[in-house]
N, C-alpha and C positions, 0 to 999 in steps of 0.2 A: 504493500500500500504506500509505504514511504517513497519507494522508487517510482511508482505509478504517478503519485501526486507531483513529484519533482519533474519527471519527464513530461507529463501533461502540461504543467504550468509553463515550463520553458519552451515546449514545442509551440503552444498557442502564442506565447509572447514573441518568439522568433518569427512565427508565421506572419503575425501582424506587422512586425518591424520590417520583414522582407517585402511584403506587399507595399507598405508605405515607402520603403526605400526605392522600389522600382517606379512608383508613381512620382516621387519627388525627382528622381533622376530624369524621368521623361519630361516633367514640367521644366526643369532647368535646361534641357537640351533643345527646347523649342527655339527655332531660328538660329541655332548655333552652327548650322552647316554652310552658311554663306561665306565664301572665300574672302570677300571684302567686308566681313561683318564688323571689324573694328573701325571701319571708315564710313559705315552707313548710319545715317541719323534721320529721325523723324522730326519735322518742324511742328511745334504747337504754338497756339496763341495764348498769351496771358493778357486778360482784359481787366483794366481797372476803371470801374464806373461808379460814381457816386460813393466813393470811399470803400467800395466792395471790390475784392479781387477774385477773379475766377479764371479758369483755363479750359481750353477745348482743343481737340485734335483737328477740328474742322477749320480749313483754311480756304483762301481764295483760289479759284481755278487758274488764275494767271501767275500764281506765285512761283511755281517751280521753274518756269522758263525765265522769269525775271531774276531769280536768285542766280541761276547759272550764267546769265548774261552780265550781271553787275558785280558778282562776288568771285574774284579770280580763283580762290581756294576751293570753290565748288566745281568738281570735275564733271559730275553727272547729276541730273535732277529729274524727278518724275512726279506728276500728279497721279493720284489713284483714287478712283471713286469707289464707294462701298458696293459690295456685290448685290446682285439680284438675279432672278431667273428670267431668261430670255428664250424665245423659241427660235430654233434653227431648222432649216429644211435643206435636204440634199438627197439625191437618189431615192426619191419617193418615201423618205423618212422625215418625220417631224418630231423633234425631241427638245424638251426644255433643258437648258444648261445654265449652270451657275457661273457667273463671271462678271467682268467689270471693264473699265477703261483705264489705260495707263499710258504714260509718256513714252517717247521713242527711246529713251535711255534705260528703260526698265530692265531689259534682259542683259544690259551691260553691267548693271548694278548688282542684281541678285542672281544667285547660283541655282537657277532653274534650267538644267541642261537642255539645249535645243537638239532634237533628233534630225530636224530638217530646218533649213533657213539659217540666217545669221543674226546675231544680236543687233547689229547696226541697222538692218533693214526690216526687222520683224514688225515694227509698229510705226514706220515712218510715213505712211500714207493714210488718208482718210478711210479708204476702203480696205485697209489691211486688218487681218484678224489672225492671231496666234491661238492655236488650239492644243489641247493636251493629247497624249497618246490615246487615252481612253475615248475621247471625243472623235479623234481621227479614225479609230477602229470601228466606232459605232456607225459613222457615216460612210467611210470610204474603204474600210477593211484593213488599212495599215497606214503608218505615218508616211511612207514613201508615196502611196497612192493619193494622199490628201494634199500634198504640197502643190500649189499653183491652181487648185480647183476652186470653183465658185461655190458659195454656200449662202443661202437666203436667210436674212436676219429679220425677224419679226414680220415676215411677209411684206416688207416694204423696201428693203435694201439688199442688193447683191454685194457680198463681201468676197475678198480673195484671200485664200489661206496662204499666208506668207511665211509661216513658221509652225513647227510642231514641237512642243516641249514635252519632256518626260513628265509623267503624272506627278503632281505636287506631293511631296512626302508628308506623312502624318504629323511630323514634328515641325511643320511650318504653320505660323499663325495665319498666314494667308492661304486660303483654299479656293481654287478656281479651276474651271475647265476651259476658259477662253479669256483672252484679253483683246479689246479693241483699241484702236488708235485714239490718242488724246485729242487730235484734231477733230475727229468725229464727235467727241463729247462736247467740245466747245461749240461746234457748229449746231448741234442739236439742243443745246442748253444756253440760251442767250445770256442768262444771268451769270454764267461762268466767266463772261468777259467784263463783269462789274466788280470793282474792288470793294463794293459795299456788301456783297453776298459771299457766303462761305458754306462749304459742304464737304468737298473732297479732302483727302490727305495730301501732304507734300513730303516727299522723301528725297534725300540728297546723299551723294557720296562725295566725301572730301578727297582732295589730292593726298598722295602719300606723305608729302612734306607739310601738310596744313596743320595749323594749331587750332583744335576745336574751340578752345577758350577765346582765341582771337576772332574766329568766325562768328561765335556767339555774340561777341561785342559788336561786330559789324552789322549783323542782321537785326539786332535788338529793336531799332527804330525804323526798320525797313518799310513798314506799312505807311509811315508818315510821308514817304516820298510820293505816294499815290493817293493818299487820303488825308485831308487837312487834320492837323493835330488839334485836339480840343483840350481846354483847360481842365474840365471836370472828368474827362475820360481819356484813356490811353490804351493803345494796343501794342504789345511787345511780342516779338518772335523769340522763341527759345528752342534750343536743340536738345533732343533726347537720343542717346544711343539706341539704334533700332533694335538691337538684340535684347535690350532691357525692357522694351515696351510691353511685351506679353505678360511679364510678371509685375511690372510697375506701371499701371495705367489709370489710376484714379488720382483725382486732384483735390486738394484742400487749400483754400485761400490762395489759389493760383500756383501752388507748388505740388509736384508729384508726391503723393503720400499714400503709398501702399498699392494694393491691387491683389492679383492672384498670389503674389509673394507671401501675403499674410496667411493664406491657406497652406502654402508650402512650409512656412515656419511652424504653423499650428500643428500639422501632422508630423513634422519632424520631431517636435516636442512630444506629441502623443506616442510616437514610436519609442522614444526614450523612456517615457513614463511606463508604458506597458512592459517593456523589457526590464525596467527596474523593479516593477511589481513582481514579475516572475522571479527575478534574482533574489529579491527579499524573501519570497516564499522558500527558496532553496536554503538561504542562510538561516532563516528561522527554524525550519524543520530540522536541519542538520544540527543546529545548536541544541534544540530541544531533545533530539535523539542522542545527544552526547552522553547522557546518563547510561545508556545501554552499551556504549563503547568505552566507557571510562576504564573498566578493568583491563580491556585490551591495551589501552594506552599505557596503563600502569605496568603491565607485564612486559610490554615491549621496551619501556624505559629501563626496567630493572635488568633486563638481559642485554642492555647496551645500546638501544636505539637512540640516536641523536634527535634533538628536536627538529632540526632541519629535515631529517629523513621522514619523520612523522608528518610534518607539514606538507612535504612533497607528496607523501602517500595520499593524504586526504584531499590535497589539491588536485592530484591526478584523477582521483575518483570523481571529483566534480567535473573535470574536463571530459572524462569518459561519458558521464551522463549528459553533458552539454553536447558532445559530439553526436550521441544518439538522438538528442532533441533536434539538432540541426538537420540530420538526415530526414527525420519525420517532417520537420518544417518545410524542407525543400519539396518533399512529396505533396504536402498539403498545399503549398503555393502553386505547384503545377496543376493540381486538381481544381483550385479555386480561381485561377486566373481568368478562365472564360467568363465566369459570373462577375468577377471584379471588373473586367473590361466592359461588360455590358453596363454595369453600374456607373463607371466613370467615363464611358465613351472613349476609352483608350484602346490601343492595340499593343498592349504590353506582352512581353514574352521573357522567359528566363534566358538571359544572354549567355548561354553556356560557352559560346565561341569566344567570348571576350575575357582575356586574362584579368582585366580589372575587376570583373564581377567576382571571380574566385578569390582575388586578393581581399576584396571587401568582405566576402563571406567568411574567409579565414580569419580576418581581423575581428569580425563580429563574434565568431566562435571562440577565439582566444580571450577576447575581452569579457564575454559573457561568462566563460568558465572561470576566469580570474575573479570577477566581481562576485559571482555566486559562491565560489568556493574559498575565497581568501579568508574571511572571518572565521567560518567553521574550522578551517585547517589550522589557523594559528591559535584559535581557542582550544581545540582538542589537544594540540601538541604542547600546550602550556600547562596541562593538568599535572598536579603533583602526584607521583606514584605512591607516596606514603599515605596521603589522604584517601586516595582512591582505593588502595588495597586494604586499608584498615576499616573500610566501610563508613568513613566519615565524610564522604563526598556529597556536597550539596551545591546547588547553584547560588552564587553570590548575588547581592543586590544589583551590582552593575550589570551582570549577565541578564537578569530578569528585566531590568530597566531597559536595556538595549533591545531585547526581544520585543517588549511592548512598544518601544519607540519605533521599531521597524513596522509593526502592525499599524501604528498611528500614521506613519509616513505613507505606506502603500494604500491605506484606505483614504487618506487625504487626497492622494492623486486620483483615486477612483471617483471620489465625490466631486472633485473639480471637473472631471470629464463628464459626469452625469449632469451637473449644472449647465455646462456648456452645451450638452446635447439638448437639454430642455429649452434653453434660450434660443439656440439656432433654429430648432424645429418651430418654435412659436413665432420667431421673426419671419421665417419662410412662409408659414401659414398666414401671417399678417399681411405680407406684401402680395400674396396670391389671392387673398380673400377680401382685402379692404375695398371700400367703395372708391373707385377711380374717378367718379364724376360722370361716368357713362356706363352703360350696361354692356359688359364684354361677353356675357353669355348670350347665346342665340344670335351671334353676329358672325357673318360669313364673309371671307375675303375671296374675290376672284381677280386674277390678273386682267388688266385692261390692255388687250393686245389684239393684233390682227384686225379682222373685220369689225370687231367690237368697238374699235376706236371710231370708225366712220359711222357705224350703225348703233351707237350707244343709246340714242333716244328710242330707237325701235326695240332694242334689247330690253331697255328699262320698262317699256310699255308691256312687252310680252311677258317679262319676268313677273311683273306685278299681278298678272292674271293667274300665276301658279298658286295653287292652294297652299297656304302656310307662309307666303312671303308678305310681310307687312309693309316694307318700304325699301327703296333702292336709291343709292347715291354713289358718289365716287370721290376720290382724292388722289393727288399726285403721289404721295407716299402711302403710309398706312398709319392709322391712329395709334398703333402700338409704339412706334418710334418716329418722331418728326425731327430729322437731323439738320434740315436746311435752316440757315439763319440769314437775316438781311439787316444790314446796318444803315440802309438808306431809307429810313422811315422818318417822316416829318409831320408836325402838327402845329397848330396855332400857339404861339408863345414859346416854342421850343428854343432853348438857349443855342445860339449858333455854334457855341464851343462844345456842345454836348455831342458826343459820338458814342452811340449805344446800339446794341444789336437786339433784334426781336426774332423769335422763332417764326417761321413763315410756312403757312399751309395753303395749298390751292385745292379747292373742292368744287363739287357740283351741287345742283339743287337738292333739297331735302336732306342735307347733311346733318343738321341738328336733329331732325326727326328720326333719321336712321340710327344715329349714334345714341339717341335718347339723352342728349345733353340738356342741361337746365339753363334756360334763358333768364338772366337776372332782369333784363329790360330790353326793349326793342323787339326785333323780329329776325327770322331766318331769311336767306336769299329766296326770292320769289320771281317767277316769270311775269307777274303782274306789275313789276317795277323794273326800271332800267338800272339793274344792279351790277353792271359790268365794272363799275368803279366804286363799289360799296364794300364795306369791311365789317367783319365781326371781330371783336376783341375779347380776350379773357380778362378776368379781374386784375391779374398781375400786370397786364399791359395798360389798363386804365389807370392803375396806381402809378405806373411809370410816367405816363404823359400828363397826369394830374388834371384831367378834365373833371369838373364837378358833375355835369350832366352830359355825358359823352354822346348819347344818341343824337344824330343830326349834325354833330360837329365835324369839321373837315379833317382829313388825314391824307398824307401823301405817301404812296408806295413807289419809290423811285421818282420818276417824272409824272406819274399818273395821280392826279388829284381826285379824291372821292370823298365819301362821308361814312361815318360810323352808323350802321343801322341796328346794331344789337351788341349786347354785352353778355357773355357766357360766364357762368360760374366756373371757377378754376377746375380743371380736370387734368389728370396725369396723362401726358403724351410721351413720356420717357420713363426710364427706370426710376424707382423710388430711392435710388442712391442719390439722386439730385432733386433740388427743389423745383417747383413749378415755375417755369420761365415765362416772361411776357410773350404772348402769341397773337399774331395777326393772321386772320383767315380771310382769303379773297376768293372771289368766284372765278373759276377758270374752266368754263364748260367745254372749251375746245381743246383740252389737254390731250396730247397724243399718246400718253402712256400713264400708267398708274395702277390704282386698285379700285375695283368695284366693291362697294359695301352693301351687304344685303342683310336686312333685319328679318329674322324668321320667327314664326310663332312657336312658342314652347311646345315640344312634343311632336312637331311636324318636320323634324330634321331629315329623316329618310325620304319622305315625299318630296321635299324641297331639293335635296341633292340629286335625286333621280330626274326631277323636272328640269333643273338647270343643266344637267348633263345632256338631256335631249335637245334643249334649246341651244346650247353652245355648239353641239355637233352640227346642228342645222345652220346656224348663223356664222360659225367660225370653224369650219371643218378641217382646216389645215393646221390648227393649233390644238395641242393636247389639253384636254379638260383637267383643270387642277383647281384646288380650293384649299383654304386654310380656315381654321376656326380662330376667332379673335382671342379666346381665353388660352388656347394652346400657344399661340404666337407670343402672348404676354408672358406665359410661364417660361418661355425660352430665355427671357431677360435674366432669369434667376437660376439658370442651369447650374452654375458653379455653386450657388448656395444650396440647391437641392442635393447635389452630389455630396457636399460637405455635411449637410444634415444627415443624410443616410449613412455616410461613413462614420459620423460621430455616434450615431445610434449603435452601430455594430461594435465599434471600438470601446465605447463606454460599457456596453454589456460584457465584452470580453475582459475588460479591466476588472470589473466587479466579480466576474466569474473566477478569474485567476486569484484575486484577493481572497475570495471565499474558499477556494480550493486550499489555499494555505491555512486559512482559519480552521478549516475542517481537520487538516492534518495536526495542527497545534492542539485542537480540542481532543483529538484521539490520543495523542501522547500524554497530554496533561491528565486526562482521565485515567490512563493506565498507570501513571506515576502516583496518583492519589487514591488508588483502590483501597489500601488499608485505612486511610483517613476516612473514606466514605463508609467503609464497613464499620468502623468505630462509631461514626456519627449515627448510623442506622441502629446499631446495638443500643446506643444511648437514647434512642427515641426520635431521631430526626426523620421527618416525613420525606417522601420522594419529591414532593413539590419544593420543600426547603432546599434540598440538595441540588435540584435542577436550577433553582434561582441563583444559588451561590456559585455554582460552576459557570453558568451563563454570564453572570455579572462580571466575572474576571475577564471575559472577552469583549463584552459590550462596552465596558468603560473606555478602552483604547479607541473604539469606533466613535464614541461620543466626543472624545478629545479631538479625534481627526476632523470632526465636523467644525469644531471651533477654529481649527487651524485652516481648514480648506475654504470655508465660506467667504472670508474677506478676500482671499486670493482669487476665488472664482468670480466674486462680484467685480473686482477690478478688471479681470480679463474679459468678461462678457460685455461690460460697459465700453471697454476699449474697442471691441469688435463692432458694437452697435454704432459707433461714431461714423462708420462707413455709410450709414443710411441717413438720409435727410428726414425720413419718416420711420419711426421705430417704436417698438413696444417698450413699456416700462418694466424694469426688473423688480417684481414685487417680492415681498417677504415670503409669500406662500410657496414660491419656487424652491427656496431653501428649506422651508418646513417640509414640503413634500419629499424633497431629495433626502433629507435627514430621516424621515419616517421610513422611506423605502429601503435606505441603506441599513437602518437598524433592524427592520423586519427580515431582510435577506440574511444579515449576520446572525440573527436569532435562530432562523430556520437552519442555518448552516451548523451551528454548534449544538442545537437542541437535541439532535439525534444522539450524539456522543454523551451529552449530559444525561439524557433520559436512560440511555443504555447503562451508564455507570451507576445511576441512582437505583435502577431496578435489579442490579447484580446481587447475587446471594452473599450476604456478609460473612457467612461461614467459610466460603471458598476464599474470599479476600483476606481473611484473618488467619487462615491455616498457615503454619510455619512451612517455609520452603525446605 
């Protein structure tokens, strides 16, 4: 039983640690394969407005070319628009592919190997398109057959395949199947030629001899060359090493402040915690069991065994058990990896061909063996042979104190993990279930593409006749994420020195009705009025422009003067990591692409999907019928948090399991050492209940102390994590009370079996002389 508990505890601890190690290693390897990685940078904007500082990766569409033109140390530069699905046609096949637009320098900068074509010419013309091996094989059979061939884009433009690149590796933060020319992007999006609008990313590669610090100073005030500097507002450009962005991508007060790196650190600590808990089990059980090996130590010392020899013997025993645990852990990891990959969305595998993995595994094996076996080895080897062989051997106070201290430590770690598990789970539930200001349930997204662009009004009329459809509208992006901003917004009384940005959305008629937004005052866009230059604002925008009675007041969007027709109550149109920003909504009924929004009646989802499929195939036969649910798209914003929440649940459970495994072993040995004491107590009239309470209390006291130690630490850690959210839960006292109750209950159940078994034992047998 002793060996089983030790091997089981160490095996589970090592399994958790190895899984986390593989995950952490994969996270840290993202974007590390680019040959020019040390010279690649992403440009972000730091905006200082009205005493508030914020930052964003969204930049102007003209920025990349201007940086390359004006800053000599910039060797290459490329804009990059965020990915979306587009429909391609070739050889009687129509497939939706995920991709974007990028500048002509893109393949010179990044290490995405070209199978066909050259980096210099891959994206140099408006009609150019570079496609992946996967896409080439899907349409043309091979990369060689695809080069130079025409492919239809969105049933409106013929593109020429000028390059075929190897499929993007899984450890790339950018995932795409095609890239189109940046010239085409600017031509199709007029706002991209305006220094007041921002949406795409800007990526640069510095020359080999360039000083990043000097370049950062040169570009800091670059925007002021193209946009007048304002007294109350300021926009600065800042460089971030590209290979760091994946893990460091959140901002606080205009500075990079965390991101996925926090989860990497969190689970690195969790791995250490769980392994420590397992090692503490080993130390505690070995020390408790030392009474049964004391005579062995005494006899060995009497016949000449040196202390160093004895320490080596017990340490080697620990190493052997650890080695057995490592073998079991590796087998467990191999069996659990498919499920772990499904949970994390990774493609992890045990890198058996990499010497580095075996070195790390060997180091983990040696370190665990030494940590687990060091104290028991030196404690056992220090026993006095005279005391042991004379029968006067007892545990000193220091040994008992240390053993209980270790129990406190391991349960404190477990309690911290449980509190974090509860808080992370509740925060994820909060952001997924909170009222966003619109109803995301029963809201369907369809891509506005192909014939639907020209025949949108017909589609809307026909779709409205389908049973279960309540209303239909459209918008340029999607309500889940509105990433486009515009700094060229004007109003009466605006300070000419004020330079500020508003989020910008282009929508169709019935937008408010379809989204089920709440109008605070005014009205929605209507065909009964000339609303081509009318605007809807959210409360945050009204607060920004300081109109007292905004409806009917003038507003300028670029050079287009119009008026405010309605004010919407604030609603979330981005992740709840950020606050609700000022939003201007304009009517753009002739938009050439975007998203169709369909509000459906509850319980009619199947009928609506079937009806829309029939309608889309009739009106848009060359395009694949595809749809998304609003609530599912919103949930994707918190994919990282969902994964962290699930992993926290599993690891917190395993931590408490390992701790209780050790507690069970200690209870077993303590009960066996106190059999005569229990027998005497029963002879003198002690009841079974009294004995069970006394034995259990010895173990529950350290658990209670662990709570007092763990709760302040847990409170600090979870509150630090919650700072990443602009909207978050309150960490109430009941979370700690519930965690304490659960921990005590589990600990009581763990030790109660041994306590009851010892209390029910026949006192005659326990008092019989040996």
